[in-house]
C-alpha positions as CSV (number, residue, x, y, z in Angstrom):
1,X,-8.0,-54.4,-63.8
2,X,-10.0,-51.2,-63.6
3,X,-11.4,-52.1,-60.4
4,X,-8.0,-52.4,-58.7
5,X,-6.9,-49.2,-60.2
6,X,-9.9,-47.4,-58.4
7,X,-9.2,-49.2,-55.1
8,X,-5.6,-48.2,-55.2
9,X,-6.5,-44.6,-56.2
10,X,-8.8,-44.4,-53.2
11,X,-6.4,-45.6,-50.9
12,X,-3.6,-43.1,-52.2
13,X,-6.2,-40.4,-51.5
14,X,-7.1,-41.4,-48.1
15,X,-3.3,-41.6,-47.3
16,X,-2.8,-38.2,-48.7
17,X,-5.7,-36.9,-46.7
18,X,-4.3,-38.4,-43.4
19,X,-0.9,-37.1,-44.0
20,X,-2.3,-33.5,-44.7
21,X,-4.4,-33.7,-41.6
22,X,-1.4,-34.9,-39.4
23,X,0.6,-32.0,-40.9
24,X,-2.1,-29.6,-40.1
25,X,-2.4,-30.8,-36.4
26,X,1.4,-30.9,-36.1
27,X,1.4,-27.2,-37.4
28,X,-1.4,-26.3,-34.9
29,X,0.6,-28.1,-31.9
30,X,3.8,-26.2,-32.9
31,X,2.2,-22.7,-32.8
32,X,0.6,-23.8,-29.4
33,X,3.9,-24.8,-28.1
34,X,5.8,-21.5,-29.4
35,X,3.0,-19.2,-28.0
36,X,3.2,-21.0,-24.6
37,X,6.9,-20.6,-24.5
38,X,6.6,-16.8,-25.3
39,X,4.1,-16.3,-22.6
40,X,6.3,-18.0,-20.2
41,X,9.2,-16.0,-21.0
42,X,7.0,-12.8,-20.7
43,X,5.6,-13.6,-17.3
44,X,9.2,-14.5,-16.3
45,X,10.6,-11.1,-17.6
46,X,7.8,-9.2,-15.5
47,X,9.1,-8.3,-11.7
48,X,7.0,-9.6,-9.0
49,X,5.5,-6.9,-7.0
50,X,7.4,-6.3,-3.7
51,X,5.1,-6.3,-0.5
52,X,5.2,-3.0,1.0
53,X,7.1,-3.6,4.5
54,X,5.3,-0.8,6.1
55,X,1.7,-1.7,5.1
56,X,-0.4,-1.3,8.3
57,X,2.4,0.7,10.1
58,X,2.7,4.3,11.1
59,X,6.1,6.0,11.8
60,X,6.1,7.6,15.4
61,X,8.5,9.3,17.7
62,X,10.4,6.7,19.9
63,X,10.7,9.3,22.8
64,X,14.6,9.4,22.3
65,X,15.1,11.5,19.5
66,X,14.7,8.9,16.7
67,X,11.4,7.2,15.1
68,X,10.0,3.7,14.9
69,X,7.3,1.9,13.0
70,X,4.3,0.7,15.0
71,X,0.9,-1.0,14.1
72,X,-1.6,1.8,13.2
73,X,-4.4,2.3,15.6
74,X,-7.2,3.0,12.8
75,X,-9.9,4.0,15.3
76,X,-7.9,6.7,16.7
77,X,-7.3,10.2,15.2
78,X,-3.7,11.5,14.7
79,X,-2.6,14.3,16.9
80,X,-4.3,17.6,15.5
81,X,-2.3,20.2,17.2
82,X,1.0,21.8,15.7
83,X,4.0,20.2,17.6
84,X,6.1,22.8,16.2
85,X,4.1,25.5,18.1
86,X,5.0,24.0,21.6
87,X,7.6,25.2,23.7
88,X,8.8,24.8,27.3
89,X,10.4,27.8,28.9
90,X,11.6,27.9,32.5
91,X,9.5,24.7,33.0
92,X,6.3,26.1,31.9
93,X,4.8,24.6,28.6
94,X,3.1,27.0,26.1
95,X,1.4,26.8,22.7
96,X,1.4,29.5,20.0
97,X,-1.1,27.8,17.8
98,X,-4.7,29.6,17.6
99,X,-6.6,26.4,17.8
100,X,-6.2,25.4,21.4
101,X,-4.9,26.7,24.8
102,X,-3.0,25.2,27.4
103,X,-4.3,24.7,30.9
104,X,-1.5,24.1,33.6
105,X,-1.8,21.5,36.1
106,X,0.2,18.9,38.2
107,X,-0.3,15.5,39.4
108,X,0.6,14.4,43.2
109,X,0.6,11.8,45.6
110,X,1.6,11.1,49.2
111,X,5.3,11.6,48.0
112,X,4.7,15.1,47.7
113,X,4.1,15.5,51.3
114,X,1.9,18.3,52.9
115,X,0.8,20.8,50.0
116,X,-0.1,24.4,50.4
117,X,-2.9,24.2,48.1
118,X,-3.6,27.7,48.2
119,X,0.0,28.8,47.3
120,X,-0.3,26.0,44.5
121,X,-3.2,27.9,43.1
122,X,-1.7,31.5,43.5
123,X,1.1,30.0,41.4
124,X,-1.1,29.6,38.4
125,X,-1.9,25.9,38.7
126,X,-5.4,25.2,37.5
127,X,-5.9,21.5,38.0
128,X,-4.7,18.7,39.8
129,X,-4.7,14.9,39.1
130,X,-4.5,13.3,42.6
131,X,-3.6,9.7,43.3
132,X,-6.3,8.1,45.4
133,X,-4.7,4.7,45.8
134,X,-2.3,2.0,44.6
135,X,-1.6,-1.6,44.1
136,X,1.8,-2.8,45.1
137,X,4.1,-4.3,42.4
138,X,5.6,-7.0,44.4
139,X,2.7,-8.2,46.8
140,X,-0.2,-7.0,44.9
141,X,-1.7,-5.4,48.2
142,X,-4.5,-2.6,47.7
143,X,-3.7,0.8,49.3
144,X,-5.4,4.0,49.8
145,X,-3.0,7.1,49.3
146,X,-2.4,8.3,52.7
147,X,-2.8,12.0,51.7
148,X,-5.6,11.5,49.3
149,X,-8.3,13.1,51.6
150,X,-6.1,16.0,52.7
151,X,-5.0,16.6,49.0
152,X,-8.6,16.4,47.2
153,X,-10.0,18.7,49.8
154,X,-7.3,21.1,49.8
155,X,-7.2,21.3,46.1
156,X,-11.0,22.0,45.7
157,X,-11.0,24.5,48.5
158,X,-8.2,26.5,46.5
159,X,-10.7,26.4,43.7
160,X,-8.7,23.7,41.4
161,X,-10.3,21.4,39.0
162,X,-9.8,17.7,40.3
163,X,-9.1,14.5,38.6
164,X,-7.9,11.3,40.3
165,X,-5.4,8.5,39.2
166,X,-5.2,4.9,40.7
167,X,-1.7,3.4,40.1
168,X,-2.6,-0.1,39.1
169,X,-0.6,-3.3,38.9
170,X,-3.6,-5.4,38.0
171,X,-2.8,-8.7,36.3
172,X,-6.3,-9.7,35.7
173,X,-9.9,-8.0,35.0
174,X,-11.2,-9.1,38.5
175,X,-8.1,-7.0,40.0
176,X,-8.9,-4.1,37.8
177,X,-12.5,-4.1,39.2
178,X,-11.3,-4.4,42.8
179,X,-9.2,-1.3,42.1
180,X,-12.1,0.4,40.3
181,X,-14.3,-0.2,43.5
182,X,-11.8,1.2,45.7
183,X,-11.4,4.2,43.9
184,X,-15.2,4.8,43.8
185,X,-15.2,4.3,47.7
186,X,-12.4,6.9,48.0
187,X,-13.9,9.5,45.7
188,X,-17.3,9.2,46.8
189,X,-18.7,12.8,47.8
190,X,-16.1,14.8,46.3
191,X,-16.5,17.2,43.3
192,X,-14.2,15.2,40.8
193,X,-14.9,17.1,37.5
194,X,-11.8,15.9,35.6
195,X,-11.2,12.1,34.7
196,X,-10.5,9.2,37.0
197,X,-7.5,7.6,35.4
198,X,-6.4,3.9,35.1
199,X,-2.6,4.3,35.6
200,X,-1.0,0.8,34.9
201,X,2.8,0.9,34.4
202,X,5.8,-1.4,33.8
203,X,8.0,-1.0,36.7
204,X,11.3,-1.3,34.8
205,X,13.6,-0.6,37.7
206,X,15.4,-3.9,37.6
207,X,13.3,-5.2,40.7
208,X,11.1,-8.3,40.2
209,X,7.6,-7.2,39.8
210,X,4.2,-9.3,39.5
211,X,3.4,-7.5,36.2
212,X,6.8,-8.5,34.4
213,X,5.1,-11.0,32.3
214,X,1.6,-9.4,31.9
215,X,-0.1,-9.9,28.7
216,X,-1.2,-6.6,26.7
217,X,-4.6,-8.1,25.9
218,X,-5.2,-8.8,29.5
219,X,-4.1,-5.4,30.6
220,X,-6.2,-3.6,27.9
221,X,-9.3,-5.6,29.2
222,X,-8.5,-4.7,32.7
223,X,-8.2,-0.9,31.8
224,X,-11.5,-1.1,29.9
225,X,-13.0,-3.0,33.0
226,X,-11.9,-0.4,35.5
227,X,-12.9,2.6,33.2
228,X,-16.4,0.7,32.6
229,X,-17.1,0.7,36.4
230,X,-16.0,4.4,36.9
231,X,-18.2,5.4,34.1
232,X,-21.2,3.6,35.5
233,X,-21.2,5.8,38.5
234,X,-21.2,8.9,36.5
235,X,-17.5,9.7,36.3
236,X,-15.4,10.6,33.2
237,X,-12.9,7.6,32.7
238,X,-9.4,7.9,31.4
239,X,-6.1,6.1,30.9
240,X,-2.7,7.2,31.6
241,X,0.0,5.7,29.5
242,X,3.6,6.4,28.1
243,X,4.9,5.9,24.6
244,X,6.1,2.3,24.9
245,X,3.2,1.1,27.0
246,X,0.8,2.8,24.6
247,X,2.5,1.4,21.4
248,X,3.4,-2.1,22.3
249,X,1.3,-3.2,25.3
250,X,-2.2,-1.6,24.9
251,X,-4.6,-2.1,22.1
252,X,-5.1,1.5,21.3
253,X,-8.2,0.8,19.2
254,X,-10.0,-0.2,22.2
255,X,-9.5,3.4,23.6
256,X,-11.4,5.4,21.1
257,X,-13.8,6.6,23.7
258,X,-11.5,7.1,26.6
259,X,-9.6,10.3,27.7
260,X,-6.1,9.9,27.1
261,X,-3.2,11.2,29.4
262,X,0.1,11.0,28.0
263,X,3.4,10.7,30.1
264,X,6.1,12.1,27.5
265,X,8.5,14.4,29.1
266,X,9.9,16.9,26.6
267,X,9.3,20.2,24.9
268,X,6.4,18.9,22.8
269,X,3.8,16.1,22.7
270,X,5.3,13.3,20.8
271,X,2.3,10.8,21.0
272,X,1.1,10.2,17.4
273,X,-2.6,10.2,18.4
274,X,-5.0,12.7,19.9
275,X,-5.0,13.1,23.7
276,X,-6.3,15.5,26.1
277,X,-3.7,15.5,28.8
278,X,0.1,15.8,28.4
279,X,2.5,15.2,31.6
280,X,5.7,17.1,30.3
281,X,7.9,16.9,33.4
282,X,8.4,14.8,36.3
283,X,10.8,17.3,37.8
284,X,8.8,20.6,38.2
285,X,8.8,23.1,41.0
286,X,5.9,24.8,42.2
287,X,5.3,27.1,45.1
288,X,3.5,25.4,48.0
289,X,5.2,21.8,47.4
290,X,8.5,20.8,48.6
291,X,10.8,19.0,46.1
292,X,9.9,17.7,42.7
293,X,6.4,17.6,41.1
294,X,5.1,16.1,37.9
295,X,3.7,18.9,35.5
296,X,0.7,18.8,33.2
297,X,-1.2,20.6,30.6
298,X,-4.7,20.0,29.4
299,X,-5.5,20.9,25.7
300,X,-8.6,22.8,25.5
301,X,-9.8,23.8,21.8
302,X,-10.3,27.5,21.4
303,X,-14.0,26.8,20.5
304,X,-14.4,25.1,24.0
305,X,-15.1,26.7,27.3
306,X,-12.9,25.7,30.2
307,X,-14.8,26.1,33.5
308,X,-12.7,27.4,36.2
309,X,-13.7,30.5,37.7
310,X,-10.6,31.1,39.4
311,X,-8.3,34.0,38.3
312,X,-5.1,32.6,37.4
313,X,-2.2,34.1,39.2
314,X,1.4,34.7,38.0
315,X,2.7,31.4,37.0
316,X,5.6,30.0,39.2
317,X,8.9,29.1,37.3
318,X,9.6,25.4,36.9
319,X,13.2,24.0,37.1
320,X,14.3,20.8,36.1
321,X,16.2,18.6,38.6
322,X,17.3,14.9,38.6
323,X,14.4,12.5,39.2
324,X,14.3,11.1,42.9
325,X,14.5,7.4,43.5
326,X,11.6,5.2,43.9
327,X,10.1,4.8,47.4
328,X,8.5,1.5,48.8
329,X,5.9,-0.4,46.6
330,X,4.0,2.7,45.6
331,X,4.5,4.8,42.7
332,X,3.7,8.3,41.7
333,X,2.5,8.8,37.8
334,X,5.6,8.9,35.9
335,X,8.3,7.5,38.1
336,X,8.0,4.1,36.4
337,X,7.8,6.0,33.1
338,X,11.2,7.7,34.1
339,X,12.8,4.3,34.7
340,X,11.3,2.9,31.4
341,X,12.4,5.7,29.5
342,X,16.0,5.4,30.8
343,X,16.1,1.8,29.4
344,X,15.5,3.0,25.7
C-alpha cells in the first residue's frame, strides 16, 4: 500500500512539473508574440524615406526664360563668373566683375562674303573664329569653305587672333577623323593661336538630315576623335555647342580637357559650366562686313595675360536684326542653333 502511494505521489509531482513547464513556455511564447506585434506596429508607423527625385541632377537655364533639371556633369566646374555682372548694350557684351575681362570677337564663313579685315580690326574686334570647312547634312560630302584662305590671311594681316571651326555632320568616329584631317590640311602653315573647334549641330530646320537619328555617345566619341587628332599636331582643340546639344546629346564629363565655346544668344552666359568662349549674338553688325555676323567674347581672367599687341580701336555698334535663312547644305556656327532654339 505504501509503495503504491509513493508511486502515485511521484506521478502527481511529475505531472505538476510538466504543467508548470508548459505554463512557463506558454508565457514566454505569449511575450515573444506580443513583442513581435508591437515591433511590427512600430515599423509600420514609421514613414518610408522618400527618394530625392533630383538626386544626381542640377537645375539649369533652358535658354527660354525658364529652368530644367539635367544630369550633373561632375567632372566639370560650374561657371565661375557672376552672370548678374554681364550686359549687352548696343550689341556689345560687357562684364562689370573684377575677376575677368571680355575680349570681343566674331565667327565667320563664306556666308559673310568678302570681308574688309582691317575695318573689322579698327572697329575693335580682336579675334575671329573662321570656318575652314563643312560636311553636308544631306549627302555628307566634305567641303572646304571657299573663302577660308582669304579670311584667315586677311584676319592675320589685320592683327587678329585666329581660331578655326569645322562644321561637322559626322555620324561615326571615322567621319570625324576625315574632318580632322581635312581641317589640318587647310590650316597648315597658318598662325592659328586660338582653338580649332569641332562644331557638330543638329539641323532642326524641318529638313531631313543624315544626323537626325545620331546617337549621343557616338557624337561624343566623334568629337573626341576630332580633337585628339587636332591636338596631336600641336593645336589647341575645342568643342562648340549650344544648351540642348550640351545637356542632352554630349557626355559633358568627357570634355573636361577641351576648350568649350557656347552658342547662347542673350544678355548673359546661361551655360551652367565653365566655358572660355561665348557666342552671344547671331545678328551683329560690324564695320567691314555686309549683313549679319555672329558675335563672340572670350573670357580672360584678370590674372591672365591676353597676347594681342594690336591696339583696340573704338568699338562699332552692333544692331540686332532677324536671322537670315539657311543657304545650301553648309552652315555657319549658330544658324542651326537659331533653328533649334526656335523649337524650344
